[in-house]
VOMITOR-942548 format. One record per atom (N, C-alpha, C, O): residue number from 1; residue in three letters; x, y, z; atom name. Coordinates in pm, 1 decimal. Atoms other than C-alpha are relative to their C-alpha. Layout:
// VOMITOR-942548
@resi:NUM | resn:ALA | east:X | north:Y | up:Z | name:CA
...
This chain:
// VOMITOR-942548
@resi:1 | resn:MET | east:134.8 | north:-24.2 | up:-40.4 | name:N
@resi:1 | resn:MET | east:2326.1 | north:-2553.9 | up:-3653.8 | name:CA
@resi:1 | resn:MET | east:-13.6 | north:140.2 | up:60.4 | name:C
@resi:1 | resn:MET | east:-113.5 | north:209.2 | up:40.0 | name:O
@resi:2 | resn:GLU | east:5.5 | north:-129.6 | up:-66.5 | name:N
@resi:2 | resn:GLU | east:2410.0 | north:-2244.6 | up:-3452.4 | name:CA
@resi:2 | resn:GLU | east:-5.2 | north:116.0 | up:-99.4 | name:C
@resi:2 | resn:GLU | east:-65.8 | north:219.1 | up:-70.4 | name:O
@resi:3 | resn:THR | east:-1.9 | north:-108.7 | up:99.2 | name:N
@resi:3 | resn:THR | east:2468.5 | north:-2035.2 | up:-3765.7 | name:CA
@resi:3 | resn:THR | east:-136.3 | north:25.2 | up:-62.5 | name:C
@resi:3 | resn:THR | east:-155.5 | north:128.6 | up:-126.6 | name:O
@resi:4 | resn:THR | east:133.7 | north:-21.5 | up:54.7 | name:N
@resi:4 | resn:THR | east:2104.0 | north:-2079.2 | up:-3866.5 | name:CA
@resi:4 | resn:THR | east:-85.4 | north:92.1 | up:86.2 | name:C
@resi:4 | resn:THR | east:-191.8 | north:136.5 | up:43.1 | name:O
@resi:5 | resn:SER | east:72.7 | north:-90.7 | up:-88.5 | name:N
@resi:5 | resn:SER | east:1992.0 | north:-1867.5 | up:-3570.1 | name:CA
@resi:5 | resn:SER | east:23.8 | north:144.4 | up:-41.7 | name:C
@resi:5 | resn:SER | east:136.6 | north:182.3 | up:-73.4 | name:O
@resi:6 | resn:SER | east:-12.7 | north:-141.0 | up:39.1 | name:N
@resi:6 | resn:SER | east:1924.2 | north:-1502.4 | up:-3651.0 | name:CA
@resi:6 | resn:SER | east:80.8 | north:80.2 | up:100.9 | name:C
@resi:6 | resn:SER | east:127.7 | north:189.3 | up:68.6 | name:O
@resi:7 | resn:GLU | east:-75.0 | north:-69.4 | up:-104.4 | name:N
@resi:7 | resn:GLU | east:2097.2 | north:-1403.5 | up:-3325.7 | name:CA
@resi:7 | resn:GLU | east:149.1 | north:-33.4 | up:-1.3 | name:C
@resi:7 | resn:GLU | east:225.9 | north:26.1 | up:74.3 | name:O
@resi:8 | resn:THR | east:-139.6 | north:41.1 | up:4.4 | name:N
@resi:8 | resn:THR | east:2427.1 | north:-1570.1 | up:-3414.3 | name:CA
@resi:8 | resn:THR | east:82.7 | north:96.4 | up:-84.3 | name:C
@resi:8 | resn:THR | east:45.0 | north:131.2 | up:-196.2 | name:O
@resi:9 | resn:ASP | east:-92.8 | north:-89.3 | up:69.0 | name:N
@resi:9 | resn:ASP | east:2716.0 | north:-1341.9 | up:-3512.2 | name:CA
@resi:9 | resn:ASP | east:113.8 | north:-85.3 | up:-52.5 | name:C
@resi:9 | resn:ASP | east:193.5 | north:-136.5 | up:26.0 | name:O
@resi:10 | resn:TYR | east:-105.4 | north:81.8 | up:58.1 | name:N
@resi:10 | resn:TYR | east:2944.6 | north:-1525.4 | up:-3755.1 | name:CA
@resi:10 | resn:TYR | east:40.9 | north:56.5 | up:-135.3 | name:C
@resi:10 | resn:TYR | east:-31.4 | north:135.8 | up:-195.7 | name:O
@resi:11 | resn:PHE | east:-41.8 | north:-33.0 | up:135.8 | name:N
@resi:11 | resn:PHE | east:3145.6 | north:-1478.6 | up:-4073.1 | name:CA
@resi:11 | resn:PHE | east:85.5 | north:-113.4 | up:-54.2 | name:C
@resi:11 | resn:PHE | east:134.9 | north:-197.2 | up:21.1 | name:O
@resi:12 | resn:ILE | east:-76.5 | north:103.3 | up:67.6 | name:N
@resi:12 | resn:ILE | east:3324.3 | north:-1696.7 | up:-4326.7 | name:CA
@resi:12 | resn:ILE | east:121.4 | north:65.6 | up:-63.6 | name:C
@resi:12 | resn:ILE | east:110.3 | north:170.1 | up:-127.6 | name:O
@resi:13 | resn:SER | east:-126.2 | north:-51.5 | up:50.8 | name:N
@resi:13 | resn:SER | east:3686.9 | north:-1641.3 | up:-4423.0 | name:CA
@resi:13 | resn:SER | east:65.3 | north:-105.0 | up:-90.6 | name:C
@resi:13 | resn:SER | east:58.2 | north:-224.8 | up:-63.1 | name:O
@resi:14 | resn:ALA | east:-70.9 | north:90.9 | up:90.9 | name:N
@resi:14 | resn:ALA | east:3886.1 | north:-1791.4 | up:-4711.7 | name:CA
@resi:14 | resn:ALA | east:149.6 | north:29.5 | up:6.2 | name:C
@resi:14 | resn:ALA | east:190.8 | north:145.1 | up:15.5 | name:O
@resi:15 | resn:ASP | east:-144.9 | north:-14.7 | up:-8.1 | name:N
@resi:15 | resn:ASP | east:4260.6 | north:-1852.4 | up:-4702.4 | name:CA
@resi:15 | resn:ASP | east:65.3 | north:-121.7 | up:-63.3 | name:C
@resi:15 | resn:ASP | east:-2.6 | north:-207.0 | up:-120.3 | name:O
@resi:16 | resn:GLY | east:-73.7 | north:115.7 | up:48.8 | name:N
@resi:16 | resn:GLY | east:4530.9 | north:-2097.4 | up:-4804.2 | name:CA
@resi:16 | resn:GLY | east:40.7 | north:-89.3 | up:115.9 | name:C
@resi:16 | resn:GLY | east:31.9 | north:-49.7 | up:232.1 | name:O
@resi:17 | resn:LEU | east:-42.1 | north:98.0 | up:-100.4 | name:N
@resi:17 | resn:LEU | east:4657.3 | north:-2402.5 | up:-4619.7 | name:CA
@resi:17 | resn:LEU | east:132.1 | north:42.5 | up:62.6 | name:C
@resi:17 | resn:LEU | east:224.1 | north:82.8 | up:-8.7 | name:O
@resi:18 | resn:ASN | east:-120.3 | north:-39.9 | up:-72.1 | name:N
@resi:18 | resn:ASN | east:4920.1 | north:-2328.6 | up:-4354.4 | name:CA
@resi:18 | resn:ASN | east:107.8 | north:-108.5 | up:-13.8 | name:C
@resi:18 | resn:ASN | east:89.7 | north:-219.7 | up:35.9 | name:O
@resi:19 | resn:PRO | east:-102.6 | north:102.0 | up:23.3 | name:N
@resi:19 | resn:PRO | east:5243.7 | north:-2507.5 | up:-4459.2 | name:CA
@resi:19 | resn:PRO | east:74.9 | north:-41.6 | up:126.9 | name:C
@resi:19 | resn:PRO | east:136.6 | north:-148.0 | up:129.3 | name:O
@resi:20 | resn:PHE | east:-69.8 | north:33.0 | up:-123.5 | name:N
@resi:20 | resn:PHE | east:5384.0 | north:-2500.9 | up:-4104.6 | name:CA
@resi:20 | resn:PHE | east:-81.3 | north:-95.3 | up:87.7 | name:C
@resi:20 | resn:PHE | east:-24.4 | north:-173.8 | up:163.6 | name:O
@resi:21 | resn:MET | east:85.6 | north:90.1 | up:-77.9 | name:N
@resi:21 | resn:MET | east:5086.1 | north:-2679.6 | up:-3949.3 | name:CA
@resi:21 | resn:MET | east:-28.2 | north:-131.5 | up:-73.4 | name:C
@resi:21 | resn:MET | east:-46.5 | north:-235.4 | up:-10.1 | name:O
@resi:22 | resn:PHE | east:40.7 | north:116.6 | up:78.4 | name:N
@resi:22 | resn:PHE | east:5013.8 | north:-2922.8 | up:-4233.3 | name:CA
@resi:22 | resn:PHE | east:114.3 | north:-43.1 | up:-92.3 | name:C
@resi:22 | resn:PHE | east:105.7 | north:-30.0 | up:-214.4 | name:O
@resi:23 | resn:ASP | east:-118.3 | north:38.5 | up:76.1 | name:N
@resi:23 | resn:ASP | east:5353.3 | north:-3055.8 | up:-4340.8 | name:CA
@resi:23 | resn:ASP | east:14.1 | north:-150.8 | up:-18.7 | name:C
@resi:23 | resn:ASP | east:116.6 | north:-197.2 | up:-68.6 | name:O
@resi:24 | resn:ALA | east:-3.3 | north:145.1 | up:16.5 | name:N
@resi:24 | resn:ALA | east:5270.6 | north:-3428.0 | up:-4337.2 | name:CA
@resi:24 | resn:ALA | east:-12.7 | north:-36.0 | up:-148.5 | name:C
@resi:24 | resn:ALA | east:-68.9 | north:41.5 | up:-225.8 | name:O
@resi:25 | resn:PRO | east:2.8 | north:41.0 | up:140.7 | name:N
@resi:25 | resn:PRO | east:5305.6 | north:-3619.5 | up:-4666.1 | name:CA
@resi:25 | resn:PRO | east:-139.0 | north:1.8 | up:-65.0 | name:C
@resi:25 | resn:PRO | east:-149.7 | north:30.2 | up:-184.3 | name:O
@resi:26 | resn:GLU | east:133.9 | north:1.8 | up:59.9 | name:N
@resi:26 | resn:GLU | east:4926.6 | north:-3649.0 | up:-4715.7 | name:CA
@resi:26 | resn:GLU | east:-48.3 | north:139.4 | up:-41.2 | name:C
@resi:26 | resn:GLU | east:-148.0 | north:150.8 | up:-112.3 | name:O
@resi:27 | resn:PHE | east:38.7 | north:-135.5 | up:38.4 | name:N
@resi:27 | resn:PHE | east:4908.5 | north:-3268.2 | up:-4751.9 | name:CA
@resi:27 | resn:PHE | east:84.2 | north:56.5 | up:-113.9 | name:C
@resi:27 | resn:PHE | east:56.5 | north:167.2 | up:-160.1 | name:O
@resi:28 | resn:GLN | east:-91.3 | north:-52.5 | up:101.9 | name:N
@resi:28 | resn:GLN | east:5185.5 | north:-3231.1 | up:-5014.4 | name:CA
@resi:28 | resn:GLN | east:-70.1 | north:38.6 | up:-130.1 | name:C
@resi:28 | resn:GLN | east:-28.0 | north:134.1 | up:-195.4 | name:O
@resi:29 | resn:LYS | east:69.1 | north:-32.0 | up:125.8 | name:N
@resi:29 | resn:LYS | east:4942.6 | north:-3230.6 | up:-5309.1 | name:CA
@resi:29 | resn:LYS | east:-66.6 | north:137.1 | up:2.3 | name:C
@resi:29 | resn:LYS | east:-101.3 | north:191.4 | up:-102.6 | name:O
@resi:30 | resn:TYR | east:65.7 | north:-128.6 | up:-13.3 | name:N
@resi:30 | resn:TYR | east:4792.1 | north:-2908.0 | up:-5172.0 | name:CA
@resi:30 | resn:TYR | east:98.1 | north:118.3 | up:-5.4 | name:C
@resi:30 | resn:TYR | east:57.4 | north:233.3 | up:10.8 | name:O
@resi:31 | resn:PHE | east:-104.4 | north:-102.2 | up:8.0 | name:N
@resi:31 | resn:PHE | east:5123.2 | north:-2715.9 | up:-5208.2 | name:CA
@resi:31 | resn:PHE | east:75.1 | north:-10.0 | up:-133.4 | name:C
@resi:31 | resn:PHE | east:83.9 | north:-117.5 | up:-192.7 | name:O
@resi:32 | resn:ASN | east:-82.0 | north:1.8 | up:122.8 | name:N
@resi:32 | resn:ASN | east:5334.4 | north:-2614.0 | up:-5510.7 | name:CA
@resi:32 | resn:ASN | east:145.1 | north:-31.7 | up:36.7 | name:C
@resi:32 | resn:ASN | east:175.5 | north:-59.2 | up:152.8 | name:O
@resi:33 | resn:ASN | east:-140.5 | north:35.3 | up:-21.8 | name:N
@resi:33 | resn:ASN | east:5709.5 | north:-2677.1 | up:-5551.5 | name:CA
@resi:33 | resn:ASN | east:72.0 | north:94.8 | up:94.9 | name:C
@resi:33 | resn:ASN | east:174.6 | north:58.7 | up:152.5 | name:O
@resi:34 | resn:CYS | east:-60.3 | north:-99.0 | up:-89.7 | name:N
@resi:34 | resn:CYS | east:5789.1 | north:-2362.8 | up:-5350.1 | name:CA
@resi:34 | resn:CYS | east:-58.0 | north:-8.0 | up:142.0 | name:C
@resi:34 | resn:CYS | east:-20.3 | north:71.1 | up:228.5 | name:O
@resi:35 | resn:GLY | east:60.2 | north:15.0 | up:-131.4 | name:N
@resi:35 | resn:GLY | east:5581.0 | north:-2479.2 | up:-5052.6 | name:CA
@resi:35 | resn:GLY | east:-115.4 | north:94.3 | up:27.1 | name:C
@resi:35 | resn:GLY | east:-159.4 | north:107.8 | up:141.3 | name:O
@resi:36 | resn:GLU | east:114.2 | north:-89.6 | up:-14.0 | name:N
@resi:36 | resn:GLU | east:5301.7 | north:-2229.6 | up:-5115.9 | name:CA
@resi:36 | resn:GLU | east:-128.3 | north:-78.4 | up:-25.1 | name:C
@resi:36 | resn:GLU | east:-132.7 | north:-168.5 | up:-108.9 | name:O
@resi:37 | resn:SER | east:125.4 | north:74.1 | up:16.8 | name:N
@resi:37 | resn:SER | east:4944.1 | north:-2345.9 | up:-5083.5 | name:CA
@resi:37 | resn:SER | east:-62.2 | north:30.4 | up:-136.9 | name:C
@resi:37 | resn:SER | east:-52.8 | north:142.2 | up:-187.6 | name:O
@resi:38 | resn:LYS | east:73.1 | north:-15.2 | up:126.0 | name:N
@resi:38 | resn:LYS | east:4746.6 | north:-2400.0 | up:-5403.4 | name:CA
@resi:38 | resn:LYS | east:-142.8 | north:43.2 | up:33.7 | name:C
@resi:38 | resn:LYS | east:-238.9 | north:-29.6 | up:8.7 | name:O
@resi:39 | resn:ASP | east:129.6 | north:-45.1 | up:-51.1 | name:N
@resi:39 | resn:ASP | east:4462.6 | north:-2191.7 | up:-5261.5 | name:CA
@resi:39 | resn:ASP | east:-101.0 | north:27.6 | up:-109.4 | name:C
@resi:39 | resn:ASP | east:-220.1 | north:36.3 | up:-79.6 | name:O
@resi:40 | resn:TRP | east:95.0 | north:-16.2 | up:110.8 | name:N
@resi:40 | resn:TRP | east:4307.2 | north:-2133.9 | up:-5604.9 | name:CA
@resi:40 | resn:TRP | east:-68.4 | north:-133.0 | up:-33.1 | name:C
@resi:40 | resn:TRP | east:-177.7 | north:-134.3 | up:-89.6 | name:O
@resi:41 | resn:LEU | east:59.5 | north:132.6 | up:20.7 | name:N
@resi:41 | resn:LEU | east:4243.0 | north:-2510.2 | up:-5623.8 | name:CA
@resi:41 | resn:LEU | east:-55.4 | north:-58.7 | up:130.6 | name:C
@resi:41 | resn:LEU | east:-162.3 | north:-119.7 | up:132.9 | name:O
@resi:42 | resn:TYR | east:33.3 | north:62.3 | up:-127.7 | name:N
@resi:42 | resn:TYR | east:4230.6 | north:-2610.9 | up:-5256.9 | name:CA
@resi:42 | resn:TYR | east:-3.2 | north:105.9 | up:110.8 | name:C
@resi:42 | resn:TYR | east:84.6 | north:107.2 | up:197.1 | name:O
@resi:43 | resn:PRO | east:6.1 | north:-102.3 | up:-105.3 | name:N
@resi:43 | resn:PRO | east:4121.7 | north:-2314.6 | up:-5042.3 | name:CA
@resi:43 | resn:PRO | east:-40.7 | north:-58.3 | up:134.5 | name:C
@resi:43 | resn:PRO | east:-101.2 | north:-165.2 | up:142.3 | name:O
@resi:44 | resn:THR | east:54.1 | north:31.6 | up:-131.1 | name:N
@resi:44 | resn:THR | east:4061.1 | north:-2332.6 | up:-4672.6 | name:CA
@resi:44 | resn:THR | east:-107.4 | north:103.6 | up:29.8 | name:C
@resi:44 | resn:THR | east:-91.3 | north:221.8 | up:-0.5 | name:O
@resi:45 | resn:MET | east:110.6 | north:-86.1 | up:-37.1 | name:N
@resi:45 | resn:MET | east:3735.2 | north:-2187.7 | up:-4546.9 | name:CA
@resi:45 | resn:MET | east:-19.1 | north:-14.1 | up:150.1 | name:C
@resi:45 | resn:MET | east:-26.4 | north:-124.8 | up:203.5 | name:O
@resi:46 | resn:SER | east:20.4 | north:0.1 | up:-144.5 | name:N
@resi:46 | resn:SER | east:3687.9 | north:-2087.2 | up:-4185.4 | name:CA
@resi:46 | resn:SER | east:-133.1 | north:65.7 | up:34.0 | name:C
@resi:46 | resn:SER | east:-168.6 | north:169.8 | up:-21.3 | name:O
@resi:47 | resn:ILE | east:121.0 | north:-60.1 | up:-56.3 | name:N
@resi:47 | resn:ILE | east:3362.4 | north:-2022.9 | up:-4004.9 | name:CA
@resi:47 | resn:ILE | east:37.6 | north:45.7 | up:140.4 | name:C
@resi:47 | resn:ILE | east:78.4 | north:-35.0 | up:223.9 | name:O
@resi:48 | resn:ILE | east:-32.3 | north:-57.2 | up:-129.5 | name:N
@resi:48 | resn:ILE | east:3418.4 | north:-1790.9 | up:-3709.7 | name:CA
@resi:48 | resn:ILE | east:-130.0 | north:46.7 | up:64.9 | name:C
@resi:48 | resn:ILE | east:-199.7 | north:132.6 | up:10.9 | name:O
@resi:49 | resn:ILE | east:123.4 | north:-30.9 | up:-72.3 | name:N
@resi:49 | resn:ILE | east:3133.5 | north:-1769.6 | up:-3458.0 | name:CA
@resi:49 | resn:ILE | east:37.8 | north:77.7 | up:125.3 | name:C
@resi:49 | resn:ILE | east:115.0 | north:29.4 | up:208.1 | name:O
@resi:50 | resn:SER | east:-31.9 | north:-86.6 | up:-113.4 | name:N
@resi:50 | resn:SER | east:3148.5 | north:-1484.7 | up:-3205.5 | name:CA
@resi:50 | resn:SER | east:-105.0 | north:-14.5 | up:110.6 | name:C
@resi:50 | resn:SER | east:-224.6 | north:-27.1 | up:84.4 | name:O
@resi:51 | resn:HIS | east:85.2 | north:7.7 | up:-117.3 | name:N
@resi:51 | resn:HIS | east:3006.7 | north:-1504.7 | up:-2854.0 | name:CA
@resi:51 | resn:HIS | east:37.8 | north:113.2 | up:94.4 | name:C
@resi:51 | resn:HIS | east:156.1 | north:136.7 | up:118.7 | name:O
@resi:52 | resn:LYS | east:-25.9 | north:-109.5 | up:-93.2 | name:N
@resi:52 | resn:LYS | east:2971.8 | north:-1212.4 | up:-2613.6 | name:CA
@resi:52 | resn:LYS | east:-56.1 | north:-36.3 | up:135.9 | name:C
@resi:52 | resn:LYS | east:-166.9 | north:-88.9 | up:147.2 | name:O
@resi:53 | resn:ASN | east:42.6 | north:21.6 | up:-137.6 | name:N
@resi:53 | resn:ASN | east:2950.6 | north:-1241.5 | up:-2237.9 | name:CA
@resi:53 | resn:ASN | east:46.8 | north:119.9 | up:80.4 | name:C
@resi:53 | resn:ASN | east:164.0 | north:129.1 | up:116.9 | name:O
@resi:54 | resn:LYS | east:-30.1 | north:-124.7 | up:-68.5 | name:N
@resi:54 | resn:LYS | east:2935.4 | north:-904.5 | up:-2061.3 | name:CA
@resi:54 | resn:LYS | east:102.8 | north:77.1 | up:-81.4 | name:C
@resi:54 | resn:LYS | east:68.2 | north:130.5 | up:-186.7 | name:O
@resi:55 | resn:LYS | east:-101.0 | north:-77.6 | up:71.3 | name:N
@resi:55 | resn:LYS | east:3265.1 | north:-741.9 | up:-2169.4 | name:CA
@resi:55 | resn:LYS | east:93.0 | north:-86.8 | up:-85.0 | name:C
@resi:55 | resn:LYS | east:173.5 | north:-33.8 | up:-161.5 | name:O
@resi:56 | resn:ASP | east:-90.2 | north:90.6 | up:71.5 | name:N
@resi:56 | resn:ASP | east:3438.5 | north:-1049.6 | up:-2313.7 | name:CA
@resi:56 | resn:ASP | east:-57.3 | north:-43.5 | up:-135.0 | name:C
@resi:56 | resn:ASP | east:-178.3 | north:-59.5 | up:-150.4 | name:O
@resi:57 | resn:LEU | east:37.9 | north:52.7 | up:130.7 | name:N
@resi:57 | resn:LEU | east:3432.5 | north:-1164.3 | up:-2676.4 | name:CA
@resi:57 | resn:LEU | east:86.8 | north:-122.3 | up:-25.3 | name:C
@resi:57 | resn:LEU | east:209.5 | north:-113.5 | up:-23.8 | name:O
@resi:58 | resn:VAL | east:-72.1 | north:122.5 | up:35.0 | name:N
@resi:58 | resn:VAL | east:3528.6 | north:-1521.2 | up:-2759.5 | name:CA
@resi:58 | resn:VAL | east:-52.9 | north:-50.4 | up:-133.6 | name:C
@resi:58 | resn:VAL | east:-166.1 | north:-21.7 | up:-172.6 | name:O
@resi:59 | resn:GLN | east:38.8 | north:49.9 | up:132.0 | name:N
@resi:59 | resn:GLN | east:3521.1 | north:-1696.9 | up:-3093.9 | name:CA
@resi:59 | resn:GLN | east:30.3 | north:-148.5 | up:-12.4 | name:C
@resi:59 | resn:GLN | east:133.3 | north:-196.8 | up:34.5 | name:O
@resi:60 | resn:ASP | east:-21.1 | north:138.7 | up:39.8 | name:N
@resi:60 | resn:ASP | east:3480.3 | north:-2055.6 | up:-3210.3 | name:CA
@resi:60 | resn:ASP | east:42.8 | north:1.0 | up:-146.9 | name:C
@resi:60 | resn:ASP | east:-9.6 | north:78.5 | up:-226.9 | name:O
@resi:61 | resn:HIS | east:-48.8 | north:7.5 | up:136.7 | name:N
@resi:61 | resn:HIS | east:3667.7 | north:-2148.9 | up:-3528.6 | name:CA
@resi:61 | resn:HIS | east:-16.3 | north:-142.0 | up:-53.1 | name:C
@resi:61 | resn:HIS | east:17.5 | north:-238.8 | up:15.0 | name:O
@resi:62 | resn:LEU | east:8.5 | north:128.3 | up:68.7 | name:N
@resi:62 | resn:LEU | east:3591.1 | north:-2430.7 | up:-3772.0 | name:CA
@resi:62 | resn:LEU | east:66.0 | north:20.4 | up:-136.7 | name:C
@resi:62 | resn:LEU | east:20.9 | north:102.8 | up:-216.3 | name:O
@resi:63 | resn:GLU | east:-76.1 | north:-16.7 | up:124.9 | name:N
@resi:63 | resn:GLU | east:3839.3 | north:-2468.5 | up:-4059.9 | name:CA
@resi:63 | resn:GLU | east:-15.7 | north:-124.2 | up:-87.6 | name:C
@resi:63 | resn:GLU | east:0.7 | north:-237.3 | up:-41.9 | name:O
@resi:64 | resn:PHE | east:20.8 | north:106.7 | up:97.5 | name:N
@resi:64 | resn:PHE | east:3770.8 | north:-2675.0 | up:-4371.9 | name:CA
@resi:64 | resn:PHE | east:96.2 | north:16.1 | up:-117.0 | name:C
@resi:64 | resn:PHE | east:130.3 | north:128.4 | up:-154.3 | name:O
@resi:65 | resn:LEU | east:-84.4 | north:0.6 | up:119.4 | name:N
@resi:65 | resn:LEU | east:3995.1 | north:-2770.3 | up:-4666.2 | name:CA
@resi:65 | resn:LEU | east:-79.4 | north:-59.2 | up:-115.6 | name:C
@resi:65 | resn:LEU | east:-140.9 | north:-165.1 | up:-102.7 | name:O
@resi:66 | resn:ARG | east:63.2 | north:55.5 | up:120.2 | name:N
@resi:66 | resn:ARG | east:3854.6 | north:-2815.4 | up:-5014.5 | name:CA
@resi:66 | resn:ARG | east:93.9 | north:-106.1 | up:-57.2 | name:C
@resi:66 | resn:ARG | east:211.4 | north:-78.8 | up:-81.5 | name:O
@resi:67 | resn:THR | east:-76.9 | north:109.8 | up:58.9 | name:N
@resi:67 | resn:THR | east:3974.3 | north:-3150.8 | up:-5151.6 | name:CA
@resi:67 | resn:THR | east:-69.9 | north:-44.9 | up:-127.5 | name:C
@resi:67 | resn:THR | east:-174.5 | north:8.9 | up:-163.9 | name:O
@resi:68 | resn:ASP | east:62.8 | north:53.6 | up:121.0 | name:N
@resi:68 | resn:ASP | east:3898.5 | north:-3346.6 | up:-5467.1 | name:CA
@resi:68 | resn:ASP | east:-131.5 | north:-72.1 | up:32.3 | name:C
@resi:68 | resn:ASP | east:-216.3 | north:-88.9 | up:-55.3 | name:O
@resi:69 | resn:GLU | east:120.0 | north:71.0 | up:-42.5 | name:N
@resi:69 | resn:GLU | east:3630.3 | north:-3531.9 | up:-5267.8 | name:CA
@resi:69 | resn:GLU | east:-101.4 | north:91.0 | up:69.2 | name:C
@resi:69 | resn:GLU | east:-207.2 | north:43.7 | up:110.5 | name:O
@resi:70 | resn:GLY | east:88.8 | north:-94.2 | up:-70.1 | name:N
@resi:70 | resn:GLY | east:3469.5 | north:-3218.8 | up:-5115.1 | name:CA
@resi:70 | resn:GLY | east:74.3 | north:63.7 | up:116.4 | name:C
@resi:70 | resn:GLY | east:193.8 | north:40.7 | up:135.3 | name:O
@resi:71 | resn:TYR | east:-61.9 | north:-67.3 | up:-115.2 | name:N
@resi:71 | resn:TYR | east:3534.8 | north:-3008.4 | up:-4806.6 | name:CA
@resi:71 | resn:TYR | east:17.4 | north:-96.6 | up:115.8 | name:C
@resi:71 | resn:TYR | east:-71.7 | north:-175.8 | up:146.4 | name:O
@resi:72 | resn:LYS | east:-33.6 | north:84.3 | up:-114.9 | name:N
@resi:72 | resn:LYS | east:3703.9 | north:-3181.7 | up:-4510.8 | name:CA
@resi:72 | resn:LYS | east:31.9 | north:89.1 | up:118.8 | name:C
@resi:72 | resn:LYS | east:100.2 | north:190.4 | up:103.9 | name:O
@resi:73 | resn:LEU | east:-27.3 | north:-75.0 | up:-122.2 | name:N
@resi:73 | resn:LEU | east:3715.1 | north:-3053.8 | up:-4153.6 | name:CA
@resi:73 | resn:LEU | east:146.4 | north:-19.5 | up:39.9 | name:C
@resi:73 | resn:LEU | east:193.8 | north:-132.4 | up:52.1 | name:O
@resi:74 | resn:LEU | east:-140.7 | north:5.5 | up:-39.0 | name:N
@resi:74 | resn:LEU | east:4073.8 | north:-2966.1 | up:-4054.2 | name:CA
@resi:74 | resn:LEU | east:22.0 | north:28.7 | up:147.1 | name:C
@resi:74 | resn:LEU | east:89.1 | north:-47.7 | up:216.4 | name:O
@resi:75 | resn:CYS | east:-25.0 | north:-47.4 | up:-136.4 | name:N
@resi:75 | resn:CYS | east:4064.3 | north:-2779.9 | up:-3722.6 | name:CA
@resi:75 | resn:CYS | east:-128.1 | north:51.4 | up:62.3 | name:C
@resi:75 | resn:CYS | east:-215.6 | north:105.0 | up:-5.7 | name:O
@resi:76 | resn:VAL | east:112.1 | north:-54.0 | up:-76.4 | name:N
@resi:76 | resn:VAL | east:3814.9 | north:-2692.1 | up:-3453.2 | name:CA
@resi:76 | resn:VAL | east:55.3 | north:61.6 | up:127.5 | name:C
@resi:76 | resn:VAL | east:132.4 | north:-1.8 | up:199.5 | name:O
@resi:77 | resn:THR | east:-32.1 | north:-67.2 | up:-126.3 | name:N
@resi:77 | resn:THR | east:3863.0 | north:-2440.6 | up:-3171.9 | name:CA
@resi:77 | resn:THR | east:-132.3 | north:45.9 | up:59.8 | name:C
@resi:77 | resn:THR | east:-201.8 | north:129.3 | up:1.9 | name:O
@resi:78 | resn:ILE | east:124.2 | north:-35.0 | up:-68.4 | name:N
@resi:78 | resn:ILE | east:3572.2 | north:-2414.6 | up:-2927.7 | name:CA
@resi:78 | resn:ILE | east:35.0 | north:70.7 | up:129.7 | name:C
@resi:78 | resn:ILE | east:102.6 | north:14.7 | up:216.0 | name:O
@resi:79 | resn:ARG | east:-27.6 | north:-77.1 | up:-120.6 | name:N
@resi:79 | resn:ARG | east:3589.0 | north:-2145.1 | up:-2664.6 | name:CA
@resi:79 | resn:ARG | east:-127.1 | north:37.1 | up:74.6 | name:C
@resi:79 | resn:ARG | east:-119.8 | north:89.7 | up:185.7 | name:O
@resi:80 | resn:LYS | east:126.5 | north:-37.8 | up:-61.9 | name:N
@resi:80 | resn:LYS | east:3221.2 | north:-2095.9 | up:-2585.6 | name:CA
@resi:80 | resn:LYS | east:-16.2 | north:-62.7 | up:137.1 | name:C
@resi:80 | resn:LYS | east:-72.2 | north:0.0 | up:227.0 | name:O
@resi:81 | resn:GLY | east:14.6 | north:69.8 | up:-126.3 | name:N
@resi:81 | resn:GLY | east:3237.8 | north:-2350.1 | up:-2304.3 | name:CA
@resi:81 | resn:GLY | east:76.4 | north:64.2 | up:114.5 | name:C
@resi:81 | resn:GLY | east:52.3 | north:29.9 | up:230.3 | name:O
@resi:82 | resn:GLN | east:-77.6 | north:-64.3 | up:-104.1 | name:N
@resi:82 | resn:GLN | east:3483.7 | north:-2129.1 | up:-2114.2 | name:CA
@resi:82 | resn:GLN | east:-73.6 | north:117.8 | up:62.8 | name:C
@resi:82 | resn:GLN | east:-28.4 | north:171.4 | up:163.9 | name:O
@resi:83 | resn:LEU | east:74.4 | north:-112.6 | up:-53.6 | name:N
@resi:83 | resn:LEU | east:3223.1 | north:-1857.6 | up:-2055.8 | name:CA
@resi:83 | resn:LEU | east:-73.4 | north:-40.1 | up:127.9 | name:C
@resi:83 | resn:LEU | east:-126.6 | north:-150.7 | up:138.0 | name:O
@resi:84 | resn:LYS | east:71.0 | north:25.3 | up:-125.6 | name:N
@resi:84 | resn:LYS | east:3076.5 | north:-1835.4 | up:-1708.7 | name:CA
@resi:84 | resn:LYS | east:-104.7 | north:107.5 | up:19.8 | name:C
@resi:84 | resn:LYS | east:-176.7 | north:105.9 | up:119.7 | name:O
C-alpha cells in the first residue's frame, strides 16, 4: 500500500535464491545440480522501501520467490518502526 504513495521512495530488484539461507528440501527444485539458483525460471524479486529521518536512512525489504503457483513471500525486514 505504501508504494502507491507518490512520496514513497522504493525500487524493485531481481536476483536468484540464496542457497545458504534456503537449503531445506522444499527449496531443492529451485536449484540446479551444482547448487546454483534457477533464477531464469524462479527469480526472487525484492521491494526495497527507503525511509529518511533527519540524517538516517533505513530500508524495509520484502523478498518474493516466483514459484509454479505464483509469487510467494520469503522474507520481510521492517526497520521503519525503529525511527524516533
